[in-house]
C-alpha positions as CSV (number, residue, x, y, z in Angstrom):
1,X,0.0,0.0,0.0
2,X,2.8,2.4,0.8
3,X,4.3,2.2,-2.6
4,X,1.0,3.2,-4.2
5,X,1.4,6.3,-2.2
6,X,5.0,7.0,-2.6
7,X,5.3,6.3,-6.4
8,X,2.8,9.1,-7.3
9,X,4.5,11.6,-4.9
10,X,8.0,10.8,-6.5
11,X,6.4,11.2,-10.0
12,X,4.8,14.5,-9.0
13,X,8.2,16.0,-7.5
14,X,10.2,14.9,-10.6
15,X,7.6,16.6,-13.0
16,X,8.0,19.9,-10.8
17,X,11.7,19.6,-11.2
18,X,11.5,19.2,-14.9
19,X,9.0,22.2,-15.2
20,X,11.5,24.5,-13.4
21,X,14.6,23.4,-15.3
22,X,15.9,26.3,-17.5
23,X,15.2,24.5,-20.8
24,X,17.2,25.3,-23.8
25,X,18.6,28.4,-25.7
26,X,16.1,27.7,-28.5
27,X,14.3,31.0,-29.2
28,X,14.8,34.7,-29.9
29,X,17.6,36.5,-28.1
30,X,18.8,40.1,-28.0
31,X,22.5,40.4,-28.1
32,X,24.1,42.9,-25.9
33,X,27.4,44.5,-26.7
34,X,30.1,43.6,-24.3
35,X,31.8,46.9,-24.7
36,X,28.9,49.4,-24.9
37,X,26.2,47.4,-23.0
38,X,23.8,48.3,-25.8
39,X,21.6,46.0,-27.8
40,X,23.0,45.0,-31.2
41,X,20.9,42.4,-32.7
42,X,18.1,39.8,-32.5
43,X,19.5,36.3,-32.9
44,X,17.1,33.4,-33.5
45,X,18.6,30.1,-32.1
46,X,17.0,26.9,-33.7
47,X,17.8,23.2,-33.1
48,X,17.9,20.4,-35.7
49,X,18.9,16.9,-34.8
50,X,20.4,18.0,-31.5
51,X,22.6,20.8,-33.3
52,X,22.0,24.5,-32.4
53,X,22.4,27.2,-35.1
54,X,22.0,31.0,-34.5
55,X,21.1,33.4,-37.2
56,X,20.9,37.2,-37.2
57,X,17.2,38.0,-37.6
58,X,17.2,41.8,-37.1
59,X,20.0,44.4,-36.6
60,X,19.4,47.1,-33.8
61,X,22.1,49.4,-35.0
62,X,21.3,52.4,-37.2
63,X,21.5,51.6,-40.9
64,X,20.9,53.8,-43.8
65,X,17.4,53.5,-45.2
66,X,17.3,50.6,-47.9
67,X,20.9,49.6,-47.3
68,X,21.8,45.9,-47.2
69,X,24.7,45.3,-44.8
70,X,27.0,42.5,-45.9
71,X,29.6,40.4,-44.1
72,X,32.5,41.6,-46.1
73,X,35.1,40.4,-43.7
74,X,33.7,36.8,-43.3
75,X,36.3,34.1,-43.9
76,X,34.2,31.4,-45.3
77,X,31.0,30.7,-47.2
78,X,29.4,33.6,-45.3
79,X,31.7,36.3,-47.2
80,X,29.7,39.0,-48.7
81,X,26.4,37.6,-47.6
82,X,23.7,39.8,-46.1
83,X,24.0,40.2,-42.3
84,X,20.3,39.6,-42.0
85,X,19.7,35.8,-42.1
86,X,23.4,35.0,-41.5
87,X,24.4,32.1,-39.4
88,X,26.7,33.3,-36.7
89,X,26.4,30.2,-34.5
90,X,27.1,26.8,-35.9
91,X,27.5,23.3,-34.5
92,X,26.5,23.7,-30.9
93,X,25.7,20.6,-29.0
94,X,24.4,20.1,-25.4
95,X,26.8,19.0,-22.7
96,X,25.8,16.6,-20.0
97,X,24.8,19.2,-17.5
98,X,21.8,20.2,-19.6
99,X,22.5,23.9,-19.2
100,X,25.8,24.3,-21.3
101,X,26.2,24.0,-25.1
102,X,29.8,23.5,-26.7
103,X,31.7,22.2,-29.4
104,X,30.6,24.9,-32.1
105,X,31.7,28.3,-33.1
106,X,30.4,31.8,-33.2
107,X,31.3,34.4,-36.0
108,X,32.0,38.1,-35.1
109,X,30.7,39.6,-38.4
110,X,32.4,43.0,-37.5
111,X,35.8,41.6,-37.5
112,X,35.3,38.5,-39.6
113,X,36.7,36.3,-36.8
114,X,35.7,32.8,-35.8
115,X,35.8,31.8,-32.2
116,X,35.0,28.5,-30.4
117,X,31.8,28.9,-28.3
118,X,30.2,28.0,-25.0
119,X,26.7,28.9,-24.4
120,X,25.3,28.6,-20.9
121,X,21.7,29.5,-19.6
122,X,21.3,31.8,-16.6
123,X,18.6,33.4,-14.6
124,X,16.1,30.6,-15.1
125,X,16.8,30.6,-18.8
126,X,16.0,34.3,-19.3
127,X,19.7,35.1,-20.0
128,X,22.4,33.4,-22.0
129,X,26.0,33.8,-21.3
130,X,27.9,33.6,-24.7
131,X,31.5,32.9,-24.4
132,X,33.8,33.1,-27.6
133,X,37.2,32.0,-27.1
134,X,40.6,31.4,-28.8
135,X,43.0,29.5,-26.6
136,X,43.1,31.2,-23.2
137,X,41.4,34.5,-24.6
138,X,37.7,34.9,-24.4
139,X,34.9,37.6,-24.6
140,X,31.7,37.2,-22.8
141,X,28.3,38.7,-23.7
142,X,25.1,38.2,-21.9
143,X,22.1,37.9,-24.2
144,X,18.5,38.4,-23.1
145,X,15.7,36.1,-24.0
146,X,12.8,37.8,-26.2
147,X,10.9,34.7,-26.8
């Protein structure tokens, strides 16, 4: 009789833990410049077959009317492609902790540089720590979830 009472209680507590977990970085994020502290762009992170990709959905920087900004400094297949719609995050995979994604790269389109990347959810999934690094050198940004 006791196991009929204990088992549902355990299931309920497990489902409560699952509901309060921070989730995943899939969604729309506002990138915040690590130097100025001002919003720069909206980035849409999607997932397919366990791999995350992030695209620039909208620039928040002043742009001349009708102008199409291109990634003129990009080093690979993204060279001279429009910034809007550009993949800046590629090949990210979840770590075993469920709150960190690694193994991919991020592109800084302003400088045309590629960095190894680590993403980590913070603040119950409302913020995303974005750490781009080369060897021991790194830059951090904190992005804010929009949806």
